[in-house]
BADREN-841422 format. One record per residue: residue number from 1; z, x, y of N, C-alpha, C, O in turn. Coordinates in Angstrom, 1 decimal, always signed. Each point is the difference from the previous one (the first is absolute). Example, Ala and Ser with C-alpha at 12.3 -4.5 7.8 and 13.67 -1.06 7.14 Angstrom:
R / 1 / +7.8 / +13.2 / -5.7 / +0.0 / -0.9 / +1.2 / +0.0 / +0.9 / +1.2 / +0.7 / +1.0 / +0.0 $
R / 2 / -1.4 / -1.4 / +1.1 / +0.0 / +0.9 / +1.1 / +0.8 / -0.8 / +1.1 / +0.1 / +0.5 / +1.1 $
***
This chain:
R / 1 / -133.4 / +194.0 / +152.7 / +0.7 / -0.7 / -1.4 / +1.2 / -0.1 / +1.3 / +0.3 / +1.0 / +0.5 $
R / 2 / +0.2 / -2.1 / -0.1 / +1.6 / -0.2 / +0.7 / +0.7 / +0.9 / -0.6 / -0.4 / +0.4 / -1.1 $
R / 3 / +1.5 / -0.1 / +1.6 / +1.0 / +0.9 / -0.8 / +1.0 / -1.0 / +0.4 / +1.0 / +0.2 / -0.7 $
R / 4 / -0.8 / -1.1 / +1.6 / +1.0 / -0.9 / +0.5 / +0.3 / -1.3 / -0.7 / +1.0 / -0.7 / +0.1 $
R / 5 / -2.6 / +0.3 / -1.2 / +0.3 / -1.0 / -0.5 / +0.2 / +0.0 / -1.4 / -0.1 / +1.0 / -0.8 $
R / 6 / +0.5 / -2.2 / +0.4 / +0.0 / -0.2 / -1.5 / -1.2 / +0.0 / -1.0 / -1.0 / -0.7 / +0.2 $
R / 7 / +1.1 / +1.4 / -1.3 / -0.8 / -0.3 / -1.0 / -0.4 / -1.1 / -0.6 / +1.1 / -0.2 / -0.5 $
R / 8 / -1.8 / -0.5 / +0.0 / -0.1 / -1.4 / -0.7 / +1.1 / +0.4 / -1.2 / +0.4 / -1.1 / -0.5 $
R / 9 / +0.1 / +1.9 / +0.0 / +0.2 / +0.2 / -1.3 / +1.6 / +0.5 / +0.6 / +0.6 / +0.8 / -0.8 $
R / 10 / +0.1 / -1.0 / +1.9 / +1.5 / +0.2 / +0.6 / +0.1 / -1.3 / +0.3 / +1.0 / -0.7 / -0.4 $
R / 11 / -2.4 / -0.1 / +1.3 / +0.6 / -1.9 / -0.2 / +0.3 / -0.1 / -1.3 / +1.2 / -0.2 / -0.4 $
R / 12 / -2.0 / +0.4 / -0.2 / +0.1 / -1.1 / -1.4 / +1.3 / +0.3 / -0.4 / +0.5 / -1.0 / -0.6 $
R / 13 / +0.3 / +2.3 / +0.7 / +0.6 / +0.3 / -0.8 / +1.6 / -0.8 / +1.0 / +1.0 / -0.6 / -0.3 $
R / 14 / -1.7 / +1.1 / +1.8 / +1.3 / -1.1 / +0.4 / +0.0 / -1.8 / -0.6 / +0.8 / -0.9 / -0.3 $
R / 15 / -1.7 / +0.9 / +0.3 / -0.1 / -1.9 / -0.2 / +1.1 / -0.1 / -1.5 / +1.1 / -0.6 / -0.2 $
R / 16 / -2.1 / +1.6 / -0.9 / +0.9 / -0.4 / -1.0 / +1.7 / +0.3 / +0.0 / +0.8 / -0.5 / -0.8 $
R / 17 / -0.4 / +1.4 / +1.7 / +1.2 / +0.2 / +0.3 / +0.9 / -1.2 / +0.5 / +1.0 / -0.4 / -0.6 $
R / 18 / -1.4 / +0.1 / +1.5 / +0.0 / -1.0 / +0.7 / +0.4 / -1.6 / -1.0 / +1.0 / -0.8 / +0.1 $
R / 19 / -2.1 / +1.0 / -0.8 / +0.2 / -1.8 / -1.2 / +0.8 / +0.6 / -0.7 / +1.1 / -0.7 / +0.1 $
R / 20 / -0.9 / +1.9 / -1.0 / +1.1 / +0.4 / -0.4 / +1.1 / +0.1 / +0.2 / +0.7 / +0.1 / -1.0 $
R / 21 / -0.1 / -0.2 / +2.3 / +1.5 / +0.1 / +1.0 / +0.2 / -1.3 / +0.0 / +1.1 / -0.5 / -0.2 $
R / 22 / -2.3 / -0.4 / +0.5 / +0.2 / -1.6 / +0.2 / +0.5 / -0.6 / -1.4 / +1.0 / -0.6 / +0.0 $
R / 23 / -1.8 / +0.7 / -1.1 / +0.1 / -0.5 / -1.2 / +1.4 / +0.6 / -0.7 / +0.7 / -0.9 / -0.4 $
R / 24 / -0.3 / +2.1 / +0.3 / +1.4 / +0.5 / -0.4 / +1.3 / -1.0 / +1.1 / +0.8 / -0.9 / -0.4 $
R / 25 / -1.1 / +1.3 / +1.5 / +1.2 / -0.8 / +0.8 / -0.3 / -1.5 / -0.6 / +1.0 / -0.5 / -0.6 $
R / 26 / -1.9 / -0.1 / +0.8 / +0.3 / -1.6 / -0.7 / +0.3 / -0.3 / -1.1 / +0.4 / -1.1 / -0.3 $
R / 27 / -0.4 / +2.4 / -0.9 / +0.5 / -0.4 / -1.3 / +1.5 / +0.2 / +0.0 / +0.9 / -0.6 / -0.6 $
R / 28 / -1.0 / +1.8 / +1.4 / +2.1 / +0.1 / +0.0 / +0.7 / -0.9 / +0.5 / +1.1 / -0.5 / -0.4 $
R / 29 / -2.0 / +0.1 / +1.5 / +0.8 / -1.4 / +0.9 / +0.1 / -1.3 / -0.9 / +1.0 / -0.7 / +0.0 $
R / 30 / -2.2 / +0.6 / -0.8 / +0.0 / -1.2 / -0.9 / +1.2 / +0.5 / -1.1 / +0.7 / -0.8 / -0.5 $
R / 31 / -0.6 / +2.1 / +0.1 / +1.0 / +0.2 / -1.4 / +1.4 / -0.5 / +0.4 / +0.8 / -0.8 / -0.6 $
R / 32 / -0.7 / +1.6 / +1.9 / +1.4 / -0.3 / +0.9 / +0.6 / -1.6 / -0.2 / +1.0 / -0.5 / -0.4 $
R / 33 / -2.4 / -0.1 / +0.8 / +0.5 / -1.6 / +0.3 / +0.3 / -0.4 / -1.1 / +1.1 / -0.5 / -0.2 $
R / 34 / -2.1 / +0.9 / -1.1 / -0.1 / -0.7 / -1.2 / +1.4 / +0.0 / -0.8 / +0.4 / -1.0 / -0.7 $
R / 35 / +0.4 / +2.3 / +0.9 / +1.5 / +0.3 / -0.4 / +0.5 / -0.9 / +0.4 / +0.2 / -0.8 / -0.9 $
R / 36 / +0.1 / +0.5 / +2.5 / +0.5 / -0.9 / +0.5 / +0.1 / -1.4 / -0.8 / +1.0 / -0.6 / -0.5 $
R / 37 / -2.2 / +0.4 / +0.8 / -0.1 / -1.6 / -0.1 / +0.1 / +0.1 / -1.9 / -0.1 / -1.0 / -0.6 $
R / 38 / +0.4 / +2.3 / -0.2 / +0.1 / -0.2 / -1.3 / +1.5 / -0.3 / -0.2 / +0.5 / -0.6 / -0.9 $
R / 39 / +0.3 / +1.4 / +2.2 / +1.4 / +0.3 / -0.2 / +0.6 / -2.1 / +0.4 / +0.8 / -0.5 / -0.6 $
R / 40 / -1.4 / +0.0 / +1.5 / +0.7 / -1.3 / +0.5 / -0.2 / -0.9 / -1.6 / +0.8 / -0.8 / -0.4 $
R / 41 / -2.1 / +1.2 / -0.3 / +0.1 / -0.8 / -1.4 / +0.8 / +0.5 / -1.0 / +0.6 / -0.8 / -0.6 $
R / 42 / -0.5 / +2.2 / +0.3 / +1.2 / -0.1 / -0.8 / +1.4 / -0.5 / +0.2 / +0.8 / -0.6 / -0.7 $
R / 43 / -0.6 / +1.1 / +2.1 / +1.2 / -0.3 / +0.5 / +0.4 / -1.6 / +0.0 / +1.2 / -0.5 / +0.0 $
R / 44 / -2.4 / +0.0 / +0.1 / +0.1 / -1.5 / +0.3 / +0.5 / -0.8 / +1.2 / +0.6 / -1.0 / +0.1 $
R / 45 / -1.4 / +2.0 / +1.0 / +1.0 / -0.2 / +1.5 / -1.1 / -1.5 / +0.4 / -1.0 / -0.5 / -0.6 $
R / 46 / +1.9 / +0.3 / +1.8 / -0.4 / -1.1 / +0.7 / +0.2 / -0.3 / +1.4 / +0.9 / +0.6 / +0.6 $
R / 47 / -1.7 / -1.4 / +0.0 / +0.7 / -0.3 / +1.7 / -0.4 / +0.7 / +0.5 / -1.2 / +0.2 / -0.3 $
R / 48 / +2.0 / +0.9 / +1.4 / -0.1 / +0.9 / +0.8 / +0.1 / +1.3 / -0.4 / -0.4 / +1.0 / +0.6 $
R / 49 / +1.2 / -1.1 / -1.8 / +0.2 / +1.4 / -0.7 / -1.5 / +0.2 / -0.1 / -0.5 / +0.8 / +0.7 $
R / 50 / -0.3 / -1.6 / -1.8 / -1.2 / +0.2 / +0.0 / -1.0 / +0.5 / +0.8 / -0.6 / +1.1 / -0.1 $
R / 51 / +0.6 / -2.0 / +1.2 / -0.5 / +0.5 / +1.5 / +0.2 / +1.2 / +0.2 / -0.9 / +0.6 / +0.4 $
R / 52 / +2.3 / +0.2 / -0.8 / +0.4 / +1.0 / +1.0 / -0.5 / +1.1 / -0.9 / -0.1 / +1.1 / +0.5 $
R / 53 / -0.2 / -1.3 / -1.6 / -0.2 / +1.4 / -1.1 / -1.7 / -0.5 / +0.0 / -0.5 / +0.9 / -0.6 $
R / 54 / -0.2 / -1.6 / +0.9 / -1.4 / +0.0 / +0.1 / -0.4 / +0.4 / +0.9 / -1.1 / +0.5 / -0.1 $
R / 55 / +1.9 / -0.8 / +1.5 / -0.2 / +0.9 / +1.3 / +0.1 / +1.4 / +0.1 / -0.9 / +0.7 / +0.5 $
R / 56 / +2.3 / -0.2 / -1.4 / -0.3 / +1.5 / +0.0 / -0.4 / +0.3 / -0.6 / -0.5 / +1.0 / +0.5 $
R / 57 / +0.1 / -1.1 / -1.9 / -1.6 / +0.6 / -0.8 / -1.3 / -0.6 / +0.8 / -1.0 / +0.2 / -0.7 $
R / 58 / +0.8 / -0.6 / +1.6 / -1.6 / -0.1 / +0.6 / +0.8 / +1.2 / +1.3 / -0.7 / +1.0 / +0.2 $
R / 59 / +1.9 / -1.0 / +0.6 / -0.1 / +1.5 / +0.8 / +0.1 / +1.1 / -0.8 / -0.6 / +1.0 / +0.3 $
R / 60 / +1.1 / -1.1 / -1.1 / -0.1 / +1.3 / -0.7 / -1.5 / +0.4 / -0.5 / -0.2 / +1.2 / +0.0 $
R / 61 / -0.5 / -1.8 / -0.4 / -1.0 / -0.1 / -1.1 / -0.9 / +0.4 / +1.8 / -0.6 / +1.1 / +0.2 $
R / 62 / +0.8 / -2.1 / +0.9 / -0.7 / +0.9 / +1.3 / +0.4 / +1.0 / +0.2 / -0.9 / +0.6 / +0.6 $
R / 63 / +1.9 / -0.1 / -0.7 / +0.3 / +1.3 / +0.8 / -0.9 / +1.2 / -1.1 / -0.9 / +0.7 / +0.0 $
R / 64 / +1.7 / -1.1 / -0.9 / -0.8 / +0.9 / -1.2 / -1.4 / +0.3 / +0.0 / -0.6 / +1.0 / -0.4 $
R / 65 / +0.0 / -2.2 / +0.9 / -1.6 / +0.0 / -0.1 / -0.1 / +1.1 / +1.1 / -0.6 / +1.1 / -0.1 $
R / 66 / +1.1 / -1.5 / +1.0 / -0.8 / +0.9 / +1.5 / +0.4 / +1.3 / -0.4 / -0.8 / +0.9 / +0.4 $
R / 67 / +2.1 / -0.4 / -1.1 / +0.4 / +1.6 / -0.1 / -1.0 / +0.3 / -1.0 / -0.6 / +1.1 / +0.1 $
R / 68 / +0.2 / -1.9 / -0.9 / -1.1 / +0.8 / -1.1 / -1.2 / +0.0 / +0.9 / -0.7 / +0.9 / -0.5 $
R / 69 / +0.0 / -1.5 / +1.6 / -1.1 / -0.3 / +0.3 / -0.1 / +1.6 / +0.7 / -0.7 / +1.0 / -0.3 $
R / 70 / +1.9 / -1.2 / +1.5 / -0.1 / +1.4 / +1.1 / +0.0 / +0.9 / -1.0 / -1.0 / +0.7 / +0.0 $
R / 71 / +2.4 / -0.3 / -1.4 / -0.3 / +1.1 / -0.6 / -1.1 / +0.4 / -0.4 / -0.1 / +1.2 / +0.1 $
R / 72 / -1.0 / -2.0 / -0.7 / -1.4 / +0.6 / -0.4 / -0.5 / -0.1 / +0.7 / -0.9 / +0.9 / -0.3 $
R / 73 / +0.4 / -1.6 / +1.5 / -0.7 / +0.8 / +1.3 / +0.5 / +1.2 / +0.4 / -0.7 / +1.1 / +0.0 $
R / 74 / +1.9 / -1.1 / +0.5 / +0.3 / +1.3 / +0.5 / +0.0 / +1.5 / -1.0 / +0.0 / +1.0 / +0.6 $
R / 75 / +0.0 / -0.9 / -1.8 / -0.5 / +0.5 / -1.1 / -1.3 / +0.5 / -0.4 / -0.4 / +1.0 / -0.5 $
R / 76 / -0.3 / -2.1 / +1.0 / -1.7 / -0.1 / -0.1 / -0.4 / +1.1 / +1.5 / -0.8 / +0.9 / +0.0 $
R / 77 / +1.5 / -1.4 / +0.9 / +0.0 / +0.4 / +1.3 / +0.1 / +1.5 / +0.0 / -1.0 / +0.6 / +0.4 $
R / 78 / +2.0 / -0.1 / -0.8 / +0.8 / +1.1 / -0.2 / -1.1 / +1.4 / -1.3 / -0.4 / +1.2 / +0.3 $
R / 79 / +0.3 / -1.7 / -1.4 / -1.4 / +0.3 / -0.6 / -1.3 / +0.3 / +0.4 / -0.8 / +0.8 / -0.3 $
R / 80 / +0.7 / -1.9 / +1.3 / -1.4 / +0.0 / +0.6 / -0.2 / +1.5 / +1.4 / -0.9 / +0.8 / +0.4 $
R / 81 / +2.2 / -1.0 / -0.2 / -0.1 / +1.3 / +1.3 / +0.3 / +1.3 / -0.5 / -0.2 / +1.0 / +0.6 $
R / 82 / +0.8 / -0.9 / -2.1 / +0.0 / +1.3 / -0.8 / -1.5 / +0.4 / -0.2 / -0.4 / +1.2 / -0.1 $
R / 83 / -0.3 / -2.1 / +0.0 / -1.6 / +0.2 / -0.5 / +0.3 / -0.6 / -1.9 / -0.8 / +0.7 / -0.8 $
R / 84 / +1.3 / -1.3 / +0.3 / -0.1 / -0.1 / -1.5 / -0.7 / -1.5 / +0.3 / -0.4 / -0.7 / -1.0 $
***
Protein backbone atom coordinates (compact mmCIF):
# COMPACT_ATOMS: atom_id res chain seq x y z
CA UNK A 1 0.00 0.00 0.00
CA UNK A 2 1.34 3.45 -0.91
CA UNK A 3 1.51 5.59 2.23
CA UNK A 4 1.89 8.83 0.26
CA UNK A 5 -1.30 8.41 -1.72
CA UNK A 6 -4.79 9.27 -0.62
CA UNK A 7 -7.35 6.54 -0.30
CA UNK A 8 -10.53 6.55 -2.30
CA UNK A 9 -12.44 7.58 0.82
CA UNK A 10 -10.18 10.63 1.28
CA UNK A 11 -10.64 11.66 -2.35
CA UNK A 12 -14.42 11.33 -2.02
CA UNK A 13 -14.36 13.35 1.21
CA UNK A 14 -12.37 16.09 -0.54
CA UNK A 15 -14.82 16.17 -3.45
CA UNK A 16 -17.80 16.43 -1.10
CA UNK A 17 -16.13 19.21 0.88
CA UNK A 18 -15.31 21.17 -2.27
CA UNK A 19 -18.88 20.91 -3.53
CA UNK A 20 -20.19 21.89 -0.08
CA UNK A 21 -17.89 24.93 -0.03
CA UNK A 22 -18.93 26.00 -3.53
CA UNK A 23 -22.66 25.59 -2.89
CA UNK A 24 -22.65 27.41 0.45
CA UNK A 25 -20.50 30.20 -1.01
CA UNK A 26 -22.91 30.65 -3.92
CA UNK A 27 -25.93 30.64 -1.61
CA UNK A 28 -24.33 33.22 0.69
CA UNK A 29 -23.43 35.46 -2.26
CA UNK A 30 -26.96 35.10 -3.66
CA UNK A 31 -28.60 35.96 -0.35
CA UNK A 32 -26.48 39.08 0.05
CA UNK A 33 -27.29 40.21 -3.49
CA UNK A 34 -30.99 39.47 -2.90
CA UNK A 35 -30.92 41.69 0.19
CA UNK A 36 -29.43 44.52 -1.88
CA UNK A 37 -32.02 44.00 -4.58
CA UNK A 38 -34.84 43.95 -2.03
CA UNK A 39 -33.45 47.16 -0.54
CA UNK A 40 -33.62 48.90 -3.92
CA UNK A 41 -37.21 47.75 -4.37
CA UNK A 42 -38.29 48.65 -0.83
CA UNK A 43 -36.75 52.14 -0.98
CA UNK A 44 -37.91 52.65 -4.57
CA UNK A 45 -34.42 53.59 -5.73
CA UNK A 46 -33.78 54.32 -9.37
CA UNK A 47 -31.05 55.41 -11.73
CA UNK A 48 -27.45 55.51 -10.60
CA UNK A 49 -28.41 54.99 -6.94
CA UNK A 50 -30.07 51.68 -7.79
CA UNK A 51 -27.10 50.61 -9.91
CA UNK A 52 -24.70 51.57 -7.12
CA UNK A 53 -26.59 49.59 -4.49
CA UNK A 54 -26.85 46.56 -6.77
CA UNK A 55 -23.15 46.78 -7.69
CA UNK A 56 -22.28 47.09 -4.00
CA UNK A 57 -24.48 44.10 -3.21
CA UNK A 58 -22.86 42.06 -5.96
CA UNK A 59 -19.37 43.02 -4.79
CA UNK A 60 -20.16 42.32 -1.14
CA UNK A 61 -21.82 39.03 -2.10
CA UNK A 62 -18.80 37.97 -4.16
CA UNK A 63 -16.42 38.84 -1.34
CA UNK A 64 -18.52 36.96 1.21
CA UNK A 65 -18.73 33.97 -1.13
CA UNK A 66 -14.97 33.83 -1.60
CA UNK A 67 -14.48 34.23 2.16
CA UNK A 68 -16.85 31.32 2.81
CA UNK A 69 -15.16 29.13 0.19
CA UNK A 70 -11.68 29.74 1.59
CA UNK A 71 -12.82 29.32 5.19
CA UNK A 72 -14.50 25.96 4.57
CA UNK A 73 -11.60 24.56 2.55
CA UNK A 74 -8.97 25.72 5.07
CA UNK A 75 -10.97 24.21 7.92
CA UNK A 76 -11.25 20.93 6.03
CA UNK A 77 -7.52 20.89 5.30
CA UNK A 78 -6.72 21.58 8.95
CA UNK A 79 -8.98 18.73 10.10
CA UNK A 80 -7.53 16.41 7.46
CA UNK A 81 -3.99 17.15 8.61
CA UNK A 82 -4.97 16.44 12.23
CA UNK A 83 -6.32 13.07 11.14
CA UNK A 84 -10.06 13.62 11.67
